[in-house]
N, C-alpha and C positions, 0 to 999 in steps of 0.2 A: 504493500500500499504508501503511493506516495504522499508524505511529508507532509499531516495535517496544516491546512491553512484558511483564514476566511470562514472559522465554522463556529460564528456566534449566530447561534439560533433563535437567544433570547426574543422576548415581545420589543425590547426598546429600538427605535431606529433613533442612529448619530444624526445630527443634524445637518443638513446638508453644505456643503462649504460655500455655495454663494449666500445662503440662509447666514449663516455665521458671519461673514464680510458685511452684508448688510448689518447686524446687528452689532459690528465693532464699529463700523462708519456712522450711526447712528447716536454712539452712547455721548458725543459731544453736546448733543441737542438735549439729551434724556432727562436733566432736571430742571427743564426750562417749563413756562405754562402756555401751551397754544392757544389762551385768551388774550394772554398779553397785546400788546402795539407793536412791541419791539421789532428787530429786525430778527435778530435770532429765533424769535416765539414765531414770529411767519412767516419763518423757515422752517422751522417745525410741523406748524399748523400745516403748510402745503405737501409738505412729506406724508402726515398722517390721512392726509386728504386724498391722497393719491392712493395709497395702500388701502384706506377703505372701498376706494373706486374698484384698484385691484383685485381685492378680495371678493367685492360683492359679485364682479363678473365673472368670474372664476367659480364660484357658487353659485351662478345664475340666478340672483336673488337681487332687490333695490339693494343703495347704501344706506339708505332709510332704514331700511329693517333690522339691522347689525347696532350688537354693543359688544364689546369685548370686556372679561371680568380677567380679573388674575388668579380666581382659582376656582378646575373644571366645577367641581363640587357644588361651590358657591351657583355657578353657571347651571345648575341640571338644578337646583333649586328653585334659583329665579325662574326658569323656564318652568318648572311643573306647577308651585306655587302660586306664578301669576296665574294660570289657569284655575287651578283651586278655587281661585277668590273668584273667576269668572261667574265660575258655575255653581251649581250643589246637584250634579248630576252624579251618576257612577264612575268610580274611579277605576280605569283597569288596564293592570299592568298582566307581564308571562313570568312563568318561572325561571328564566335565562335573563331577565333584567338582572339588572347592577340593583350589588347589594344597598346601593342608596339608595336606590327606586324603593325596595323592599321594605328601606325604615322608613320613606315619607309614606306608604300603603298603612302600615300600622298606625302612624299615627294620625291617620282619617277615621276618629271614633263617631263622626255626625254626621256622616255620609255611606252608602251602600257601596264595597267593595269588592272587587273580583282579581281574581289570580288567573289566568289563561296556563294551564299545561301547555307542554308540548310533545310530539310522540316520539317515538325513536331517533327518527330522524333529523329531530333539533331545529321542525318548523311547527309555530304555535299556526292555533285558527282563528284570525283577527275575522272572520266572520260567522263566528260564533253568534247563535240565534239568541245566546239567555246577554249578551251585551246591548243595553239599553240604547234608546236612540237620543244622541246629545251627550253621550258619556265620551269623558274623558281617557283618550287611552293611548299609550305609551308604545312606538313602534319601532322598534331595533333595526334598522339597513343591514347589520353584519353583528355576531357575536362575535367579539374578540379574542375570545379561546378559540373557538371550534373555527370560525370562518362561515357560519352557516349563512344562507340569506333569509330574508324574508318577503317577500310579497307584500309590496303598501296595502292597507286596509282598502278594498274596494266600494265601502258605503261610505256615502258623501257626508251622511248627516255625524260623523265624530270630530269630534276636538284633535286631533292628532300633533302628540310631542313625536317631532322625530331624534334619537338617539343615531347622530351621523358621525361617530366617534371613532368608527373602526373600518369603515367602507375605503375599498379604494379608489371610489370615485367619487369624491366630496361632493361633486353637485348632483348625485342622483335624489333629489329632494321627489316627495308624492306630490301631487297633484294640490291635497288636500295638505296641510298642514296652518300647525298655530303660532307652536312655539318648535326649535331644531336647537342644537347645541354639537361641536365641533372639536375635537383637542386637535394643534397643530403638531405634536410631538407622531401624531399618524400620517402626519404628509413630510417627514423631516424636517419640520419646522422647531422653534424654540417652545422649552417649557415656561410654566407660570402665566397661560393664558387661553383664556377660552374665546371663543365663536360664537357667540350666543345671537341667536336670530328670532325677529319674532316679525308675525303677521300683519300685513293691513287691518285686519279685522275687529274691530274696536272694541269686539263685542266677544272674543275669543281668552283675551289677557290682561288680567287688571295688576297694575304696579302694585307687587307686594310689600315693598319699602316705602318708610316715612316720605309723605312726598315733598320733594326738595327741588324746586324748578321745573317739576316735570318730568326730571331724569328716571329712567328707567333700572338707571344700575348707580350705585357712587360713582365707579367709573375710577377707582382704584387697579391700575395696572400698569405695566412697563410699557410705557411708548415705543422704546426700541424694538420690544419684539412685536407688537402689529408691524410696524415695518420690515421684518424679519419675517417675518410670519407671508405678509403680502408677497417675497419674493420665493421662500421656499413652494407656496401653492402654486404660483404660478408655472416653476419647473416643475413642480408634481402632475400639473395638471395638462403641460405639454408631453410628457413623456408615458403619460399614462396607460395607452393604449399600447404603446410596448411592453412597456414593463406587466400591465396584464395578462400578455401573450408571455412571455416569458415564465413569469412565474405561474400559471398553468400548468404548463409541460414540467416544471422542476417541482410541484405538487403532483402532479398524477406521475411523474415517475418516483418521487418519494413513497407514496402508497402503495407502487406496485413493488417495490425492494422490499417496504415493509414486510405486506402481505407474504412476499414467499417465502421470506427469511427467518423472520421473527412470529415460531405458533404464539399459540394463546393471547394475540395480540385482537381489538375491538376497537377500530377508529369511527370517531363522532363523527355521525352524516354517511348518507352513500354515494353522495356524489362531492362535488367539488363545488363550493359555492364562491367564497371571496377567496381566492388563490394565495394569498399572501399567509393563510393559517392552515395548522392540521392538528388536531389535539386528537389523543390515543389514551386507552387503558391496556397496560401490561397485568395480564394476572399472573397473580404470585412473587410479587416484588415488592419493596416499600420504595416509593419515588425518588423520595431523598435522597435514601443510599443509591440509588441511580444514579442520580442529579451530582452526586459528589464526586461517581466513578469517570461519567463520564467528564467533569473538570478536572480531574487529574492527567484526561487523554486530552485535555485544551478545548475540550469541545464546550460550549456551553447551550444550556436550553431550560425552558421553564419546568413546574410540576406543579400541582395545585389548582389553586384559585389565582385568577387575576385579578380578583378586587377585594379581598380577605385583606386583612389588616396583618394576619397571620398567613405571611406569603406560600410557605407547603400546605396550610390547609384546603381539605377536602377544597375541587368546584364544583356548586351547587345546581353551574349549568349541567356538569356532566350525570350530576346524581339523577338531575332531574330528565335524563334522558335514558335513567335506567342501566349507566354502567357504572355502578359499581362507587366506593371511594378509595379503592387501592391502587396503586398504578397509574397515576392520573399525570399524563405528561401533555406538555403544546411545545407546538415548534411555529416561528417566523421566516420567513421564506424573503428573500430581499433582496435588491438589486444587485448586489456584489456576490451574490451564491450563483453554483454554477453546479453539472452533472456529478463533477470529481469531488465537488465537498457535499450533495448528496448521498454520494457512494462510500464516503467516507463517515457519513453520519451513521447510516445504516449500518457499517461494518462494524462500528464501535461497538454501536445500540448492542448489535447482535450478540457480540465476543462477551461484552460487561452485564448482561443479563443473565447470560449463559452461565458466566460464574455467579450472579447472585442466588439463581435458581437454588445450583448445585452445595450451596453452601446449606 
């Protein structure tokens, strides 16, 4: 086997070089207030305006729909809480939504709440007849652990919150949406920023914050990160089709080798959804042990849940699909990977799994 190189299959994407440079270039303006009339403030104001326009164009929404939030979790809360304040209707979420959404659902003591299950393939039935007309529904474009994609809800009567934080195609918003959120880290942008979108329908979202100058958010975020995000998203969008084609082939090859060479493996989802991700369960092994043995071979993978405070705790996503809680592994494919990297990954997986099973 050739020397192992470039074998980081963890979920984190490194910030793209062009986005990093944009972030550095913007730092000299970072401490300024764009609302003031000074020359440097005007430069920053113009740069932020151009970044907003660029981001909106790539997401195919209006610049007026966009808010920037400094913390992803706060962005989720603002989006969903604003929708909940606008309506007393049923709140519907799925078993594979983020734990934060599950927590929000548990706090809804005065409204009907419904958790939608998933089938063995990880698909949610958003057309369930038990969903009330006008319900507030959380829709996940792509699950960030499994890569399983969900078709947008077809019922126009629903108020849809769109979780766009894991999709390879950031502009794939459903036609009927009330609020949406993106994580720039998912398209090789900077951390410490979330993109929140609020639709033009004034009846679907009410500001959950104290009324200060009609602001929809407090506006506490890195201005340099906004500029760097615009660059990252523009590059990602330009290369999106080629990246999708490459990762689809690599994902297919990875699935094929795993099923051929490693017995007792169950892959989450029978088909490739978003090709960036693949999750599986390996019988008779402890995921944490395997992760450590893989790292000794310079191969970095993920195990357990993607959104638990304890990184190696069981994934509620895989468990809800009936895949159990043991031996849960996750791989993220990236533009820098190739077939040799896939072959090395599977060869070492096969060896280390055999060793663990023998002990």
